[in-house]
N, C-alpha and C positions, 0 to 999 in steps of 0.2 A: 504493499500500500506505500502512496506518494502524497505529499499534501505540497502544495505551492502556498502563494502568499495571498490567494483569494479563496474561495469556496473550494469546498473538498474535490477534488477526482477521482472518482471511485465508482467500479462497475456496483450495478446492484447485484447483492447477495441474492441465491435463491431464497424464495418464501418461506421455506422448512429451515434454512440456515439462521433460525431464531429462537430465542426463549421469552417469556414473558415474565416478568414481575408485577407485582401488582398491590395496592394499598387498600383496595375494596371500595374506591371512588373509580381509580382509573389505571390505568395497565401502561408499561413501556415494554416494545420490542427491543430485546438486545440482540444486535448481532454476533455470529461466532466470530467476529473479528473484535469483537467489544466496544464497538458503537451502538448506542442508543439512535435509531430513525425513523421510531413513531413513536411518541407520546403526545397525549391530550389532556392539556391540564385547566382547571382543576378537575373535570370528572371524564367520564367516557365521550361524552358528546359534544364537548367543550372544543373549541378549534385545536388544531395541533400546533405543540411548541418545537416540538422535533419530527421531522415530515419528510427527512430526505429519502423515505421509502417511497414516496409519489414523486419524488423530483430532488435526485441526487445532487443539483448545483444549487436549487433555492432552499430545499425544505428544509435545513436546519439540522443537528447531528450534536450529539455529545459522545467523542470518542476515548477512550483511554486503551492505547496499543502498546505493544512491547516491540522495540525499534528492531531488534535481533531475532524476532519471533521468526521459524521457516514452518511451524506447524501451529492450530488452536484446536484444542479441546472442551466441550461443554458436558455440564452434568449439574443436576438440579441437589443441592444436599439433601440427605436422606429425609425424606417423610415431610418436604418444604418445599415453599415455592421462592427460595434462595439461589441464585442463581451462580455456577464458579465458572469463570472461563479461565484455563488455562494455557498459556502461551509458552510453547517450547521449542527454546533454542539449542544451537549446537552446546554452549557451555552454561545455561541459565535456563531456571524457570520461574517465570509470573504468575500469580495467581489473582485473577480481580473477582472477588465478592460482590455481588450485585443484586440489590433487593429493596423494595418499598417498605416502610413501617406502617404496618395495618392502623386502621382507623378502629382502635378497640380500648376498653375501658381500663387495659391493664398498662397502655402508653400512655404518659404524662403529654398534653396537648402540643406541649412547646418541641415533644420530640416525634408526633406521630405526623404521617403523610410527607416523609422525606423521600426521595431515591440517593441511596447509600452508596457510594461504590469504596472499596477498600482493595488496594494489591498489597500482598504479601509475596515475599521473595524465599522460597525456601531451598534454594540452589542457585549458586553463582551471583554474577552479579548482572541487575537487568538494567536497561535505559528505557524507561517510561514516555511515553507521550503522551500529552491531555490536549484534546481541542474542544471546546464549548462554543458553539454556534447556535442559538436558538433563532428561530423565523418564528413569529408570533401571528396567530392569525392564520395560518395556512402561507404565511409567507408575504400576506399583505400590510401588515402593519409595521411601519418601522421602530426600531429601538433603538435606547443610546446604553452605552457600557461605561459602569463605573466601577475601577478596579480600587481595592482596600485592601491593608495589611492581610486578612485574612479570606481573601476571596474578591467575588465582584458580584455586581448586582446589574442586569439586564431589565431596563423599564420600557415598558410600552403602554401605549392607552388602553387601560382596562385593568392592568395588572404586572406582575414584574417576577422575575426568575430571580431568585438569591441564591448564589452559588457560594459555599465554603468551602474551604481548601486547606489542609495542611501544608501545600507548599505555595511558594508564591506566583502569582497569574502575570502574565503581561497580555495588554490589547496587543492584536495581530490583523493583520490581513487591513481590510478596508475599514478596520474601527466597530467592527459589530460582532465580534468573538474575542476569545481569551486562549493562550495556550501557555504552556507549562513543557519544560521536559526536565526529568529527574531521574539521577542514577540511585539506585537500591541496591544495598548488601545484605546478604540475608541477615534479618531480625529489624530491617528496617521497614516501615510501611507509608504507603500514601492513603490519604482520605479526601474524599469529596462529597459533599451532600449537596443535592439542589431541592428548592423546594419553592412552590407557588404562593405567591402573597398580593393581595391587593394593595397593602401599604406597604411598600420597601423600606426597609432598614439595612443599616450596614451588616455585614455579615459575622457573626459569633465565631470565636476560633473552634476549630474541631480538631481531634488527635486519637491518636490508636485506641485510647481506652475507651473514649467515648463511643465510636466506632465498633469496637469489639461488644459494649454492652448491649448497644443496638441489635446486632446480630445476633447476639446469644438469645435476646428476648423476642427478635424475630422468629430464629429456628423453635423456639420454646411455643409461639402461640401455634404456628404450624403443625407441629407435632401433637400437640394438645388437640389440636381439631380433627386432626387427621386419625387420631385414634378412636374416635366415634366410630368409623367406619363399621360396619357388620358386617362384612365381604370378607369371606374365608375362604374362597375358591382358588382355582388352579390359576388363574389370570390377576392376582393380586396386584403387583406393581403396575400393570397396564391400566387396571381400573381405578387405583388410587391415585394414579397418576391424572387420569379424566378427572376424578372428582377434585383435585386440587386447582385444575386448569377450571373448572366450571366454577368454584368456588372465587377465583378471580374474576370471575365474568360478574357477580352480584354488586349492586350497587348497594353497599352497607345500609345508607341513610333509609331507604326509600323499600327496599326489599326487593326490586325490580332485577332482572337478570336479563343482559343484553346477549343478541345473537353472535356478536364477534366485536372484536374491541378494535376493528380497522374497516377502512372504506376505500373502496375501486380498487383493492386486490384484482388482478381480471379472473374470469373464467376463462379465456384464452388469450395467449399473449397477444398483444397488439391488436386486440378485440374491443368492442367496448361494451361487453357484458361485465360492466363495472359497476357496483352497488355499495351503497353505505348501510352497514350492518350494527353501528352502534346503537342500537334501539332494541326496545322489548317488545318481541312478536307475541301475541297471546299465545299462539302455537308452540313457539318454541321454548316458550317459559314453561308451559305447563310440562311439556314431555320432559324439561329440564328437572323442574320439581317431582316429577314421577321419580328420574334416575336418582338422585337425590336422596328422596325418602327412601328407595330401594336399599340404600346405604346405612340410613340411619340418621341421616342429617334434617330431621326435624325442624329445627328450628329455622333454616332456611327456608324449609316448607311452610312454616306459619308465617315467615317474615312476608314470601310472596302472595300468600292467601289475604293477607290485610290490603297488600297492593291491588290485586285482584278486585278484593270488594271496593274500593275506592274507584275502581274505574266502573264497575257496574252501578253502583249507588250514583255518581254522575252522569252518566249516559241519559240524557233528557227521555222522557215515558215515549215510548212508539219507536224507539230507535235501538237498534242494534250496536255490539261493540265494534270499536275501530279494529283494523288489522295489527297494526302496531303502535306504540305511543312513545315518548321520551322517557327516559326513566324518571323524569319527576311527573310524568302524566300527563303531557302536552300531546294533544292529537294533531297541530299544526306542524307538519315537517315538509315545509316545500323542498321539491326536488332543483337543486341549483347547479351549475357546473361552473368549474374552476379553470377558466381556460389557461391561465397563466402557469399553470402545472402540468409537466410533461408526462407523468403518470409512471407506473413502475414499468420499468423496459419500454419507454414509449407508448402504454396500453392508456390511450385516451379514450373517453373524457374521465376527468376527476368529477366525480360527483359528492356531494353533499346533502343530507336529506333524503327522503325517497318516498317517490310519487306511488308507492305501493299504500300509503297511508291512506291512500283515496279509494283503494278498491275495495270491492265487497266480497268476501273472502269465506262463504258459509261455514266451511269446515270448523272454522274456530272454535265453534259454540261445541262442539264434539271432545276438542282437546280439552277446553276451560272444563268441561263437566265431569270428563273423566279423571282429572287431577284433582278438581273437587271432591269427587267421590272414594278417591284413593285415600285424601287426606282426613275426610269425615272416617273412614274405617281405620287406616294404622296410624292415623296423628291425633286431633283433636275433634269433637265434634262440631261443625259448624254452627255459628251463629244465627238465629230466625232473621237478623237483618239481610244477611248474606242470602239464606234462602229465599226470601222476600223480591232481593234485586237479581237472583237466579231465575225467580219464578218471570219475571217482567222480561230476560232475556227469551228464556222461552216461548213465551207469547209472543214476542216478535218471529223468533225462527218459525214457527207454527203457521205464520201468514206469509213467509218470505222463503221457506225452505225450496221450493221449486222455482224460485227464478234463475236465470242465468248469472252466475259468479266469474271470479278473475282465476280462482282455484289456489290450491296448494303452494303450484310452482310460480305463481303471480306474474303469469304467462299476461304479453301485451299484446295478443292477437285477436282480442275481443271476446266479452263472455261468452260461456257456454253450460250446458247442465251436466256438470263433472261428476263422476261417479264418486271420487272420494271424498266430496262434499256431501253427497246424498248418504253416501256410508256413515261419514261424522254426524249426520243428521239423527240416524237412528243410534249411534252413540249417546250420543246429546239426550235425548230422550229417555233412551232405556237406562243409563244411569241416573239421570233424575229421578225414575221409577225405583230404582235401586235405593236410592236416599231415602225415597218417602217411606218406604217399606220398613227398612231399616230403623229409622227414627221416628215414625208416625208423623211425619210432618204433613202439615194440609196440601194438598195438591189437587189438581184437576185429573186424576187418574186416568180416567177414560179417554181425554182428550189426549193426553202424552202415548197412551198406549194405540191410539188408533194412527197417530202420527207417526210412530215407531213402525208401525207394520206398514204404514203406506211407504215410507221410506225404503223400509226394505223388500218390499213388493218392487219398488223402482227399480232399484239395482241390480236384481235377479231378472225382471222383465224386459229393460229398455238398455241396461248396461253390459249383458251377457250376449257375445257375439258368436251363435251355434256355428257359424262357416270358419271364424277364426279359434272358436275352441278357448275363448279367454273373457276375461273380463276387461272391457275397454276405458279409455281415459275419458270419454264422454258416451252421455246417452247416442244408440245407434250408431255408435262411431266404429273405427277399426283400428284405431292408434294404442297402443299397449302403453302403459304406465307402471313404473315400480313402486309411485305409492300404495298400489293395492295388493302389494305384499303383506300389508299390517292388519287383512282381514282377522287371520287368527289372532294376530295379537291382541286387537279389539274386542274379540269374540263374537265377530260377525260370521264366519265361518270356522269349521273343526279345520284343523291343523290337516287333515286327511281329506277332506271333502271333494270329490271327484273335480267338481266346477274349480276349484282353487288348485288343485293338484295341475291342473289343466294349463290354468293360467301361468302357473311356475313353469311348467316347460315353453311356453310360447314366447315370456320372458328371457328364459335361458336361451332360446333360440336368437332372441332380435335385440337384446338389450343388454346379455352379459358376455364379457369378453375377460379371458386368463382370470376368473372370478369378480371382475369388478362390474358393477351395473350404473348401467346409464340412466338415468331419469325416463326419457322417452326420446325418439328420432327428433332432433333436432333438424328440420326441414324448412324452416320458416314460418310454419302454422304458428308459433307462438309469438308472430309479431315483431321478433330479435334476428339481426343477422347473424352471421359468424357460426361458431361452433363450442363446444362447452367438454370438459372431460368428464370422467365416471363421477358418480357422486357417493361421496363416504355414506352418507346415511343410508342410502338405499344398500350399497353392499351389507353392512351390519345388520338390514333388515332382510337381507337374502339369507344370511347366516341364521337367523333366528328362525325363518321361515323353514328351512332346511332342517334344524334341527327338532322342531315342534313335529313335523313329519315324519320324523323318525332316519331323516338320511343324516345321522350322527357324525359318523366319518367323515363325509363331505362338508357337514358345516363345521367342522373342527379343524380340518385343512385349510379352508379358507379364511377360517376367522385368525388362524396364525400365520396366514398369507398375509390379511390384511394389517395384522402387526406390524410387519416389516416395512409397512408403506409410511408409517408414522416416521416423524422427526426423529435426528437423533437423541432428542429429548421427550420422545412419546409422544408427541402434538400433531394433531391433523388438522389441515386445512380442510375447504369445504370439498374439493376434487382432487382428483388425481389426474394428472396430463398424460400423454403418450409415453413420454419416457420415464413417467413413475414421479414426477416432480409434481411439487403442491398448486393447486390454483386456486382461486377464490380467497375470502376474507378467513385471518389465521389469529389465533385457532378460532374455531367454529363449534360451538356448544352443541349444536345439532348430532355432529360427528361425535363427540366425545359422550354425548347421553345415549346416542343409540350403541357404542362400545359398550358402555356398562349393562345394557339391556341384554345385549347379546352374549355376554359374559356370562350375566348370571345366568339366562335359561340355558346356554350351553354346557355352563356346568352340571346343572340340574338334570339336562339330555344326558350327559355322558355317565354320570353318576347312576340313572336309571337303566341306561343300555347295559351297563356293567352288570349290575344287581340282577338284571333278567338274563344275561349272558351266562353269569354265575349259578342261576338257581336252574336253568337248563341244564348246566353240566352235572350238577348234585341231582338232579331228577334223571337225568340221564345213567 
């Protein structure tokens, strides 16, 4: 890597060559080269302060590198979200510890919510180079730099970044960055801590003792959190890494869960399928709640149920829920293109906001009711107020479930009668009936039963194609859709139902390649140009469908093969490209929750399969 006197000149790292750290308000992406090239402050959906992931020249970055490093290695400290990057030189090893201090009562306010970076040198003499160059408001806002004895203050309209440093910093380049070069021997350290503030003040000193205390406290926090996991199966490392990643996508103050912490990472390099995922989709968050509850993380589930409650209560009478919301509950998320940014590897446009917020996606009511049902059953009994608010949503769904909508994949080719939406309509009313029976809640039972039956018949009569031998993407259509792999997962069809098994075979014929699954064939019918990769969520749904159908050996092979498609840190983007590269926003909640669900059910299937085989041997 080389630096000049101006902005950094550096190729883009592969998407998967990043780790994430976070403070339960936002995250930072740390490249395998020690560079933070994505961070929105002070929260997930705030403008980026470091954004070189989307424009290497303009976007801003915070680099800590070892001059003589020939190789780097990354790992997470055990059972934590503390990232360790090792710089391996011919005669030296330097280790960079990166973490954000969580927003938690165990941390004093003055210590919470900092990006802390500490370098230690266990062997040899290492020369470290530091370069911090923020670019406020997606590189649209100017800033000033004030260097002090203990760091620097980067001040822009609306806020400032205060950088504390244990070594002297110097203004560099065009005056909008600071740099330092320092030689470290074994036993010596380098400390840096960056914090967002609306009222900048001179940086306070930082030293190795403070950084070590913060590191130990952060490690203790994550270790204590992950110990609540109830998973004891074969894939514990992958499952708990997924849980830790999902936890980083929780906005602590509100309980909202973002779909991913990035925007505009492409589904096709150089293509236009680039979207902003830094918001809370009802669907994604409901599935995430299910995954966390499966592992025993009921505190997060309860916080999200409270967030959902507020959205249901706020919905005006006679209206349905929005598809997605800001983490603070706002529904106005206009989609804007940032023309001045070149995009990841030249993939334009760069978008902020998401026009899908204006779409109608009827399936969200099914995911919502399924998550509430599971929380009511395995978590805490839901309140009467929430039940009444949910009832109003079901009243709306009764009147509108036969409307055309934009579907689970948020296509932009015009509304249709999507099969998945009708399937989840059945789920919505079926789960509501279960809650009513279990809790004795007041409910229009006959109406809900009729609506569930109508939706069920619609799927069976209008969405099944005898000619194709499969359920199709939309009524009377002939397009396959991998979302229908969830049928046995939501108990609409038995895992060995002849129609479902036939659908799986057709999906295998047309949408599966090398065990990876496409959502559907992109032929322009979705209103978008270009192609996309295979969809990790669907690949994990495929694993679960096979396991439930008794094809346990195949399911295990495909699942363990999917584990090789994760990053070196066990993280997944939305999609996988033709060369095995990560595509789309990263890391993606949907993928990690599907991994957890697939691992849990595959464990059960393997155990049952071995038990049955053992019984047969004993009987023989």
